[in-house]
C-alpha positions in Angstrom: 17.8 30.7 4.4 14.7 28.8 3.2 14.7 25.1 3.3 12.5 23.3 0.9 11.5 19.8 1.9 9.8 17.5 -0.6 7.5 14.7 0.6 9.0 11.4 -0.5 5.8 10.5 -2.3 5.7 13.7 -4.4 8.2 12.8 -7.1 6.4 9.5 -7.6 3.0 11.1 -7.8 4.4 13.6 -10.4 5.8 10.8 -12.5 2.5 9.0 -12.2 0.7 12.1 -13.6 3.2 12.4 -16.4 2.8 8.7 -17.3 -1.0 9.0 -17.0 -0.8 11.9 -19.5 1.2 9.8 -21.9 -1.2 6.9 -21.4 -4.1 9.0 -22.6 -2.3 10.2 -25.7 -0.8 6.8 -26.6 -4.1 5.1 -25.9 -6.1 7.6 -28.0 -3.8 6.9 -31.0 -3.7 3.1 -30.4 -7.5 2.7 -30.0 -8.4 4.4 -33.3 -8.6 1.2 -35.4 -9.5 -1.6 -33.0 -12.1 -2.6 -30.5 -11.6 -0.7 -27.2 -11.9 -3.9 -25.2 -9.2 -5.5 -27.2 -7.0 -2.4 -26.7 -7.5 -2.7 -23.0 -6.5 -6.4 -23.1 -3.3 -5.6 -25.0 -2.5 -2.8 -22.5 -3.1 -5.2 -19.6 -0.8 -7.8 -21.1 2.0 -5.2 -21.5 1.6 -4.0 -18.0 1.7 -7.6 -16.6 4.9 -8.3 -18.5 6.6 -5.0 -17.4 5.6 -5.5 -13.7 6.7 -9.1 -13.8 10.1 -8.1 -15.2 10.5 -5.4 -12.5 9.6 -7.9 -9.8 12.1 -10.4 -11.2 14.9 -7.9 -11.6 14.4 -6.6 -8.1 13.9 -10.2 -6.7 10.7 -8.8 -5.1 8.5 -11.8 -5.5 7.2 -13.2 -2.2 5.5 -16.4 -1.3 1.8 -16.2 -2.1 0.8 -17.7 1.2 2.5 -14.8 3.0 -0.3 -12.5 1.7 -3.2 -12.2 4.0 -6.8 -12.9 3.0 -7.7 -9.3 3.5 -4.9 -8.2 1.1 -6.1 -10.7 -1.5 -9.7 -9.5 -1.1 -8.9 -5.8 -1.4 -6.3 -6.2 -4.1 -8.7 -8.4 -6.0 -11.4 -5.7 -5.7 -8.9 -3.1 -6.8 -8.1 -5.2 -9.8 -11.7 -5.5 -10.8 -12.2 -1.7 -10.3 -9.0 -1.0 -12.4 -10.2 -3.3 -15.2 -13.7 -1.7 -15.2 -12.1 1.8 -15.2 -9.8 0.9 -18.1 -12.6 -0.6 -20.2 -14.7 2.5 -19.7 -11.7 4.8 -20.2 -10.7 3.2 -23.5 -14.3 3.3 -24.8 -14.5 7.0 -23.8 -11.2 7.7 -25.6 -12.5 5.9 -28.7 -15.6 8.1 -28.7 -14.2 11.4 -27.5 -11.3 13.7 -27.5 -8.4 12.8 -25.2 -8.2 16.5 -24.0 -11.7 16.1 -22.6 -11.8 12.5 -21.6 -8.7 12.5 -19.5 -9.7 15.4 -17.3 -13.2 13.9 -16.7 -11.4 10.6 -15.8 -9.5 12.7 -13.1 -12.8 13.2 -11.3 -11.4 10.1 -9.6 -9.3 12.6 -7.5 -12.5 14.1 -6.2 -14.1 10.7 -5.5 -10.9 9.5 -3.7 -11.1 12.5 -1.4 -14.8 12.0 -0.7 -14.4 8.2 -0.2 -11.2 8.7 1.8 -13.2 10.9 4.2 -16.3 8.8 4.4 -14.8 5.2 4.3 -11.3 5.6 5.7 -12.0 8.4 8.2 -9.4 10.7 6.6 -9.7 14.3 7.7 -9.6 16.9 4.9 -8.6 20.4 5.7 -10.7 23.4 4.5 -8.1 24.2 1.8 -8.3 20.5 0.7 -12.1 20.7 0.3 -11.6 24.0 -1.7 -9.2 22.1 -4.0 -11.7 19.3 -4.5 -14.3 21.9 -5.5 -11.9 23.6 -7.8 -11.0 20.3 -9.5 -14.7 19.6 -9.9 -15.3 23.0 -11.5 -12.3 22.6 -13.7 -13.5 19.2 -15.0 -17.0 20.7 -15.7 -15.4 23.6 -17.7 -13.1 21.2 -19.7 -16.0 18.7 -20.4 -18.6 21.3 -21.2 -19.5 21.3 -24.9 
């Protein structure tokens, strides 16, 4: 009998992909008649409220002084990168088709693999590198006019 094991992160990653797809469609519709930066701000306020409600409901807040300086630094840098990404993404959605913008945005998968290998010392198997190349090729095909 075959036993199928699912990595504990996989369902969450699949849900993330599904919500990211909805994000692109909803954002494309929402950004039609307003400034893309304002749209990003509205989205950010909603995210802040939702995450704060989840933290409150789960009683997951922790004292701020329990967070290390290193965590503050890198979470802060991540926040800046997220904000920049969202501003660029909403502007791209305002100017382009969601079916082309979202796949190009997913070049982040390729960049994470490369940066993970270079900066974090992660080892990528040959089939992983093949996947990175296929993703890159797929993005080029989708974005090609």
